[in-house]
C-alpha positions as CSV (number, residue, x, y, z in Angstrom):
1,X,26.3,1.6,7.2
2,X,23.3,1.9,9.8
3,X,20.8,-0.1,8.8
4,X,18.3,2.3,10.8
5,X,16.5,4.4,8.6
6,X,12.9,5.6,9.1
7,X,10.6,3.8,6.9
8,X,8.4,6.9,5.5
9,X,11.7,8.5,4.1
10,X,12.9,5.9,3.0
11,X,10.0,5.3,0.7
12,X,10.3,9.3,-0.4
13,X,13.8,9.3,-1.5
14,X,13.5,6.1,-3.8
15,X,10.2,7.4,-5.2
16,X,11.3,10.6,-5.8
17,X,14.9,9.4,-7.8
18,X,13.0,6.4,-9.4
19,X,10.3,8.9,-10.7
20,X,12.8,11.6,-11.3
21,X,14.7,9.6,-14.0
22,X,11.7,8.1,-15.7
23,X,9.7,11.7,-16.2
24,X,13.2,12.6,-17.0
25,X,13.4,10.3,-19.8
26,X,10.4,11.2,-21.6
27,X,11.8,14.3,-22.8
28,X,15.5,13.8,-23.1
29,X,15.5,12.0,-26.3
30,X,13.8,14.5,-27.9
31,X,16.8,16.9,-28.6
32,X,18.9,13.8,-29.6
33,X,16.7,12.4,-31.9
34,X,18.7,14.1,-35.4
35,X,22.0,13.2,-34.2
36,X,20.7,10.0,-33.5
37,X,19.3,10.0,-37.6
38,X,22.7,10.8,-38.6
39,X,24.5,8.4,-36.7
40,X,22.6,5.7,-38.1
41,X,21.8,7.0,-41.4
42,X,17.5,6.9,-41.1
43,X,15.4,9.3,-41.9
44,X,14.2,11.9,-39.2
45,X,10.9,10.3,-39.4
46,X,12.0,7.1,-38.9
47,X,13.6,7.9,-35.9
48,X,9.9,8.6,-34.2
49,X,9.7,5.1,-33.5
50,X,12.3,5.3,-30.3
51,X,9.4,7.5,-28.6
52,X,6.5,5.7,-30.0
53,X,7.7,2.1,-28.7
54,X,8.7,3.6,-25.6
55,X,5.0,5.2,-25.4
56,X,3.3,1.9,-26.7
57,X,4.9,-0.5,-24.1
58,X,4.2,2.1,-21.0
59,X,0.4,1.9,-22.2
60,X,0.4,-1.9,-22.8
61,X,1.6,-2.9,-19.1
62,X,-0.2,0.2,-17.2
63,X,-2.7,-1.8,-16.5
64,X,-0.8,-5.0,-14.6
65,X,0.8,-2.8,-12.6
66,X,-1.9,-2.8,-9.7
67,X,-2.2,-6.9,-9.8
68,X,1.6,-7.7,-10.0
69,X,2.1,-5.5,-7.1
70,X,-0.6,-6.7,-5.0
71,X,0.4,-10.5,-6.4
72,X,3.7,-10.5,-6.1
73,X,4.9,-7.7,-3.8
74,X,4.4,-3.9,-4.6
75,X,8.7,-3.9,-3.2
76,X,9.5,-7.1,-5.8
77,X,7.7,-5.7,-8.8
78,X,8.7,-2.2,-8.0
79,X,13.0,-2.9,-7.7
80,X,12.0,-5.3,-10.9
81,X,11.1,-2.8,-13.3
82,X,13.1,-0.5,-11.6
83,X,16.1,-2.8,-12.7
84,X,14.6,-3.7,-16.1
85,X,14.4,0.5,-16.4
86,X,18.3,0.8,-15.6
87,X,19.4,-1.9,-17.2
88,X,17.9,-1.0,-20.7
89,X,19.4,2.4,-20.4
90,X,22.7,0.8,-20.7
91,X,21.6,-1.4,-23.1
92,X,20.4,1.8,-25.0
93,X,23.7,3.4,-24.6
94,X,25.2,0.6,-26.5
95,X,23.3,-0.2,-29.3
96,X,24.7,-0.5,-32.8
97,X,22.2,0.4,-34.6
98,X,18.4,1.6,-34.5
99,X,16.4,-1.1,-34.3
100,X,18.5,-2.5,-31.3
101,X,17.8,1.0,-29.9
102,X,14.3,0.6,-30.6
103,X,14.0,-2.5,-28.8
104,X,15.8,-1.5,-25.6
105,X,13.5,1.7,-25.8
106,X,10.4,-0.8,-25.2
107,X,12.4,-2.4,-22.7
108,X,12.6,1.0,-20.6
109,X,8.7,1.5,-21.4
110,X,8.0,-1.7,-19.5
111,X,10.0,-0.7,-17.0
112,X,9.0,3.0,-16.6
113,X,5.4,2.4,-16.8
114,X,5.0,0.1,-13.7
115,X,6.9,2.4,-11.6
116,X,4.9,5.0,-11.5
117,X,1.8,3.7,-10.3
118,X,3.4,1.0,-7.8
119,X,5.5,4.2,-6.3
120,X,2.5,5.9,-5.7
121,X,0.9,2.9,-4.1
122,X,4.2,2.8,-1.8
123,X,3.7,6.2,-1.0
124,X,-0.3,6.1,-0.4
125,X,0.0,3.2,1.9
126,X,3.0,4.1,4.0
127,X,1.2,7.3,4.8
128,X,-1.8,8.0,6.3
129,X,-4.5,10.4,4.6
130,X,-3.6,13.1,7.3
131,X,-0.2,12.8,6.2
132,X,0.1,12.8,2.6
133,X,-0.2,16.9,2.3
134,X,3.7,17.1,4.0
135,X,4.4,14.7,0.8
136,X,3.2,16.5,-2.1
137,X,6.9,18.0,-2.0
138,X,7.9,14.4,-3.2
139,X,5.0,14.1,-5.3
140,X,5.4,17.1,-7.5
141,X,9.3,17.4,-7.3
142,X,10.1,14.6,-10.1
143,X,7.4,15.8,-12.0
144,X,8.8,19.6,-11.9
145,X,12.1,19.2,-12.6
146,X,12.8,16.5,-14.7
147,X,10.6,16.7,-17.4
148,X,12.2,20.7,-17.7
149,X,16.1,19.1,-17.0
150,X,15.8,16.9,-19.9
151,X,16.4,19.3,-23.0
152,X,19.0,21.3,-21.7
153,X,20.7,18.3,-20.5
154,X,20.1,16.3,-23.4
155,X,21.6,19.3,-25.5
156,X,24.7,19.6,-23.3
157,X,25.5,15.8,-23.6
158,X,24.6,16.1,-27.2
159,X,26.8,18.9,-28.2
160,X,30.0,17.8,-26.0
161,X,30.0,14.5,-25.1
162,X,27.6,12.0,-27.2
163,X,24.1,10.8,-27.4
164,X,24.9,7.7,-25.7
165,X,25.2,9.7,-22.2
166,X,21.5,11.0,-22.1
167,X,21.0,7.3,-21.3
168,X,24.0,6.5,-18.9
169,X,22.7,9.5,-16.9
170,X,19.8,7.8,-15.5
171,X,22.7,5.2,-14.2
172,X,23.4,6.9,-10.9
173,X,20.1,7.5,-9.2
174,X,19.2,4.5,-10.6
175,X,21.2,2.1,-9.3
176,X,21.1,4.2,-5.7
177,X,17.3,4.0,-5.5
178,X,17.4,0.2,-6.2
179,X,20.1,-0.2,-3.6
180,X,18.3,1.8,-1.2
181,X,15.0,-0.1,-1.8
182,X,16.7,-3.2,-1.1
183,X,17.6,-2.1,2.4
184,X,14.9,-0.3,3.1
185,X,11.6,-1.0,1.7
186,X,9.1,-3.2,3.3
187,X,7.5,-5.4,1.0
188,X,3.6,-5.7,0.8
189,X,1.3,-8.0,-0.5
190,X,-2.5,-8.3,-0.9
191,X,-3.8,-11.8,0.3
192,X,-7.0,-11.2,-1.5
193,X,-5.1,-10.8,-5.4
194,X,-6.8,-13.2,-6.4
195,X,-5.9,-14.7,-10.1
196,X,-4.8,-12.6,-12.9
197,X,-8.0,-11.4,-15.1
198,X,-7.2,-12.7,-18.7
199,X,-10.0,-10.8,-20.3
200,X,-8.9,-7.7,-18.9
201,X,-5.3,-8.4,-19.9
202,X,-6.3,-9.2,-23.5
203,X,-8.7,-6.3,-24.0
204,X,-6.7,-3.3,-22.0
205,X,-3.3,-3.9,-22.7
206,X,-3.9,-3.8,-27.0
207,X,-6.4,-1.4,-26.5
208,X,-4.1,1.1,-24.5
209,X,-1.4,0.2,-26.5
210,X,-3.3,1.1,-29.7
211,X,-5.2,4.3,-28.8
212,X,-1.8,6.1,-27.7
213,X,0.3,4.7,-31.1
214,X,-3.1,6.7,-32.9
215,X,-2.8,9.8,-30.6
216,X,0.9,10.0,-31.0
217,X,1.2,9.5,-34.7
218,X,-2.1,10.9,-35.7
219,X,-0.3,14.3,-35.9
220,X,2.5,12.9,-38.1
221,X,0.5,10.4,-40.1
222,X,-2.3,12.5,-40.5
223,X,-5.9,11.7,-38.8
224,X,-7.2,10.3,-42.4
225,X,-4.4,7.6,-42.6
226,X,-6.0,4.1,-42.9
227,X,-3.1,3.1,-40.1
228,X,-4.5,5.7,-37.7
229,X,-8.0,5.2,-38.7
230,X,-7.7,1.1,-37.9
231,X,-5.2,1.4,-35.0
232,X,-7.9,4.2,-33.0
233,X,-10.8,2.6,-34.2
234,X,-9.9,-1.1,-32.9
235,X,-8.4,0.4,-29.8
236,X,-11.4,2.3,-28.6
237,X,-13.2,-1.0,-29.5
238,X,-11.3,-2.8,-27.3
239,X,-11.3,-0.5,-24.5
240,X,-15.4,-0.3,-24.9
241,X,-15.2,-4.0,-24.3
242,X,-12.8,-3.9,-21.6
243,X,-15.6,-1.4,-19.9
244,X,-18.3,-3.8,-20.1
245,X,-16.0,-6.7,-18.9
246,X,-14.4,-5.1,-16.1
247,X,-17.3,-4.3,-14.5
248,X,-19.2,-7.7,-14.4
249,X,-15.6,-9.8,-12.9
250,X,-15.3,-9.9,-9.4
251,X,-11.9,-9.2,-9.4
252,X,-11.0,-6.8,-12.4
253,X,-7.5,-5.8,-13.5
254,X,-8.8,-2.5,-13.6
255,X,-11.2,-1.5,-11.0
256,X,-13.7,0.7,-12.6
257,X,-15.6,0.2,-9.4
258,X,-13.5,3.0,-7.5
259,X,-15.0,5.6,-9.7
260,X,-18.3,5.1,-7.9
261,X,-16.5,7.2,-5.1
262,X,-17.1,11.0,-6.4
263,X,-13.7,12.2,-5.2
264,X,-11.9,9.8,-6.9
265,X,-13.6,10.3,-10.1
266,X,-13.5,14.1,-10.3
267,X,-9.9,14.3,-9.2
268,X,-9.2,11.7,-11.8
269,X,-10.5,14.1,-14.0
270,X,-9.4,17.1,-12.9
271,X,-6.0,15.6,-13.3
272,X,-6.4,14.1,-17.1
273,X,-7.6,17.9,-18.2
274,X,-4.6,19.5,-15.9
275,X,-1.8,17.2,-17.5
276,X,-3.4,17.5,-21.0
277,X,-3.4,21.5,-20.9
278,X,0.1,21.7,-19.2
279,X,1.7,19.3,-21.3
280,X,0.0,20.5,-24.2
281,X,1.1,24.4,-23.7
282,X,4.7,22.7,-23.1
283,X,4.7,21.0,-26.5
284,X,3.2,24.5,-28.4
285,X,4.7,27.6,-26.6
286,X,8.3,26.2,-27.4
287,X,7.6,25.4,-31.1
288,X,5.9,28.8,-31.4
289,X,8.5,30.4,-29.7
290,X,11.0,28.7,-32.1
291,X,9.3,28.7,-35.6
292,X,6.8,31.7,-35.6
293,X,9.3,33.9,-33.0
294,X,12.4,33.1,-34.4
295,X,14.1,32.0,-30.9
296,X,17.2,29.4,-30.8
297,X,16.3,25.9,-29.1
298,X,18.6,26.6,-26.3
299,X,16.7,30.2,-25.6
300,X,13.0,28.4,-25.8
301,X,14.8,26.0,-23.2
302,X,15.5,28.3,-21.0
303,X,12.5,30.3,-21.4
304,X,10.4,27.5,-20.3
305,X,12.3,26.4,-17.4
306,X,10.9,28.6,-15.2
307,X,7.9,27.0,-15.0
308,X,9.3,24.0,-13.3
309,X,10.7,26.6,-10.7
310,X,7.2,27.4,-10.6
311,X,6.0,23.3,-9.6
312,X,9.3,23.3,-7.1
313,X,7.7,26.8,-5.2
314,X,4.2,25.0,-5.3
315,X,5.2,21.9,-3.8
316,X,6.3,24.1,-0.8
317,X,3.1,25.9,-0.5
318,X,0.6,23.6,-0.7
319,X,1.1,21.4,2.3
320,X,0.6,25.0,3.9
321,X,-2.5,26.1,2.4
322,X,-4.2,22.6,2.0
323,X,-5.4,22.0,5.4
324,X,-6.6,25.4,5.8
325,X,-8.6,26.3,2.6
326,X,-9.0,22.6,1.3
327,X,-9.0,21.2,-2.3
328,X,-12.1,22.2,-3.9
329,X,-10.9,26.0,-3.5
330,X,-6.8,25.5,-4.5
331,X,-7.8,23.3,-7.4
332,X,-10.1,25.6,-8.9
333,X,-8.1,28.9,-8.1
334,X,-4.9,27.4,-9.6
335,X,-6.9,26.0,-12.9
336,X,-8.4,29.4,-13.4
337,X,-5.3,31.2,-12.9
338,X,-3.4,29.2,-15.1
339,X,-6.0,29.4,-18.1
340,X,-6.0,33.1,-17.3
341,X,-2.1,33.1,-18.2
342,X,-2.4,30.9,-21.4
343,X,-4.6,33.1,-22.9
344,X,-2.1,35.8,-22.0
345,X,1.1,33.4,-23.4
346,X,-1.2,32.8,-26.6
347,X,-0.9,37.2,-27.2
348,X,3.0,37.5,-26.9
349,X,4.9,38.2,-30.2
350,X,8.4,39.0,-31.2
351,X,8.6,42.1,-29.2
352,X,7.7,40.6,-26.1
353,X,9.9,40.7,-23.4
354,X,11.8,37.6,-22.7
355,X,11.6,37.9,-18.8
356,X,8.1,38.7,-19.2
357,X,7.5,35.0,-20.9
358,X,9.4,33.6,-18.2
359,X,7.5,35.2,-15.4
360,X,4.1,34.5,-16.9
361,X,5.9,30.3,-17.1
362,X,6.6,30.8,-13.2
363,X,3.2,31.7,-12.5
364,X,1.9,28.8,-14.5
365,X,4.4,26.4,-12.4
366,X,3.5,28.1,-9.1
367,X,-0.4,28.1,-9.8
368,X,-1.2,24.8,-11.4
369,X,1.2,23.0,-9.3
370,X,-0.9,23.9,-6.5
371,X,-3.5,22.2,-8.7
372,X,-1.6,19.1,-9.0
373,X,-0.7,18.7,-5.8
374,X,-4.1,19.2,-4.3
375,X,-5.6,16.4,-6.6
376,X,-2.5,14.1,-6.1
377,X,-3.1,14.6,-2.1
378,X,-7.6,14.6,-2.4
379,X,-8.1,11.9,-4.9
380,X,-7.5,8.7,-2.8
381,X,-8.9,10.0,0.5
382,X,-11.2,7.5,0.3
383,X,-9.4,4.8,-1.0
384,X,-8.6,1.5,1.0
385,X,-5.0,0.4,1.2
386,X,-6.2,-2.8,-0.1
387,X,-7.3,-0.9,-3.8
388,X,-4.2,1.4,-3.5
389,X,-2.5,-0.4,-6.0
390,X,-5.0,-0.7,-8.4
391,X,-6.4,3.2,-7.7
392,X,-3.2,4.0,-8.3
393,X,-2.8,2.1,-11.6
394,X,-6.0,3.8,-13.0
395,X,-4.7,7.1,-11.8
396,X,-1.4,6.5,-13.8
397,X,-3.7,5.1,-17.5
398,X,-5.6,8.8,-17.0
399,X,-2.4,10.6,-16.6
400,X,-1.2,9.0,-19.6
401,X,-4.0,9.5,-22.0
402,X,-4.4,13.2,-20.9
403,X,-1.1,14.5,-22.2
404,X,-1.6,12.4,-25.4
405,X,-5.0,13.8,-26.1
406,X,-3.9,17.2,-25.5
407,X,-1.1,17.1,-27.7
408,X,-2.9,15.0,-30.6
409,X,-6.3,17.9,-30.5
410,X,-3.4,21.1,-30.2
411,X,-1.2,19.2,-33.3
412,X,-4.7,19.0,-35.5
413,X,-5.5,22.7,-34.2
414,X,-2.5,23.9,-35.3
415,X,-2.9,21.4,-39.0
416,X,-6.1,22.9,-39.7
417,X,-5.4,26.4,-39.3
418,X,-1.8,26.1,-41.1
419,X,-3.6,24.2,-43.8
420,X,-1.2,21.2,-43.6
421,X,2.2,22.9,-43.5
422,X,2.8,20.8,-40.6
423,X,6.4,18.7,-41.0
424,X,7.3,16.3,-38.1
425,X,5.2,17.9,-35.5
426,X,6.7,21.9,-36.1
427,X,5.0,24.6,-38.6
428,X,7.3,25.6,-41.6
429,X,7.3,28.9,-42.2
430,X,7.7,29.9,-45.7
431,X,7.3,33.5,-46.0
432,X,5.8,36.7,-44.0
433,X,2.1,35.5,-44.7
434,X,2.9,32.4,-44.1
435,X,4.6,33.1,-40.8
436,X,1.3,35.2,-39.5
437,X,-0.6,32.4,-40.7
438,X,1.5,29.9,-38.3
439,X,1.4,32.4,-35.4
440,X,-2.0,32.4,-35.1
441,X,-2.2,28.4,-35.7
442,X,0.1,28.2,-32.5
443,X,-1.9,30.9,-30.7
444,X,-5.3,29.4,-31.3
445,X,-3.3,25.7,-29.9
446,X,-2.3,27.7,-27.0
447,X,-5.9,28.9,-26.5
448,X,-6.9,25.1,-26.8
449,X,-4.8,24.3,-24.1
450,X,-6.6,26.7,-21.9
451,X,-10.1,25.1,-22.9
452,X,-8.9,21.8,-21.3
453,X,-8.3,23.6,-17.9
454,X,-11.6,25.4,-18.2
455,X,-13.1,21.5,-18.4
456,X,-11.0,20.8,-15.7
457,X,-12.3,23.8,-13.7
458,X,-16.0,22.3,-14.6
459,X,-15.1,19.2,-13.4
460,X,-13.8,20.9,-10.1
461,X,-17.1,22.4,-9.5
462,X,-18.5,18.5,-8.0
463,X,-15.3,18.1,-5.6
464,X,-16.5,18.6,-1.9
465,X,-14.2,19.3,0.6
466,X,-16.5,17.3,3.1
467,X,-15.3,14.3,1.1
468,X,-11.6,14.7,1.5
469,X,-12.1,15.5,5.3
470,X,-9.1,12.4,6.3
471,X,-6.5,14.4,4.6
472,X,-7.2,18.0,6.2
473,X,-7.1,16.9,9.4
474,X,-3.9,17.2,12.0
475,X,-2.0,14.0,12.6
476,X,-2.7,14.6,16.2
477,X,-6.6,15.3,16.1
478,X,-7.2,12.7,13.2
479,X,-7.8,8.8,13.1
480,X,-7.0,7.1,9.4
481,X,-9.9,5.7,7.8
482,X,-10.1,1.9,7.9
483,X,-12.6,1.5,5.1
484,X,-13.9,3.6,2.4
485,X,-16.6,6.3,2.8
486,X,-19.4,5.5,0.2
487,X,-19.6,8.6,-2.4
488,X,-22.2,9.7,-4.2
489,X,-22.9,8.0,-7.6
């Protein structure tokens, strides 16, 4: 086989393949939890540790991604992370008890947590600002398709094969990406990476881990649970200490000084609110469709799938619209339209046509896909290559916290309105009156998801297209900037 392959194509292929398996893994397990609980003879609530361990391990390793890539080589650490993730997938499939499965899921989280920021750093170092609109297809594709495919694929495998295949399915893409990466990816190290910021590690890793634990388990254990209160409080204090320390360190683990760039700061906030709203809606609406409107799990999965198709279509359109209209207009129109659709989704009832619902969810993907694509293109406009690793790490941290905050807030809304009738994240309908109350809880939560998007819309008013001018120029007429533009505070 010829070893000649355009490095840019290689980065895109490896990034899409790696991100696809990581994004799919975030949703593929949920459908299989009951089957796993039955096989290992554990209560359903105990199986939730499989997701908790995965999420917390991701949060712990995320802050290290930028420094590891800069110090030891982005290609080396990315491929090591992909090998850990793929190898852990095999171990998960062969697990003989729930304790070993939890441990292997933690290993998966370690690999998956490093893959996302390192993959983005490779992309944005490979492509100069004026070419990044063209690669928005690579950025959106795994985010769009994989989370939607996960539950459907999981249902088929659990029913016709075994729950173990939900982990084995990662192997073909994982191994292919590893081999292609070994052959064609180019190494990048930062000579000024410096020594590891030990105080930053000791504050950020446990801080993010505890906050993620509190946000993910608060809706299940109750926000008044002593464990949740202690975890959330200690995590918040550690993160506050991290901010204090990192602003005084010459080479911080999480470079908060990047937030001095108005565009990077604002785009990150918009991305965080968008992720909270979208993932919150994708959490609430299938529950409403099943438990309050009496649809099957398969119907719920097939009905929400058009959202992924909308994201796919938007990924083809953003490269055309972005240079012409600029990020601000695209982001604001996408958020406004999507929040309006969320409000309409909150009004659906048992008599609403499923095709109308599918059409609205397709429109969600189409509209919000423009926002997500424009944000990812614009966010790193003024970030120099030397800071790209730490910038993508910070961006990934925000994008992990966004969905966790969104689902925690929306779960709290449902719990309050449903008067404590939540069980394992789902509202139990006991009678007709309770069913109506539960439907109200879901509808209010969907309005809460729309509110997150409106918060992002408010933040988007501060975006200036002139700050992202480098990403709006044609390849022929532009020269990539060699240093960041000084932004307003």
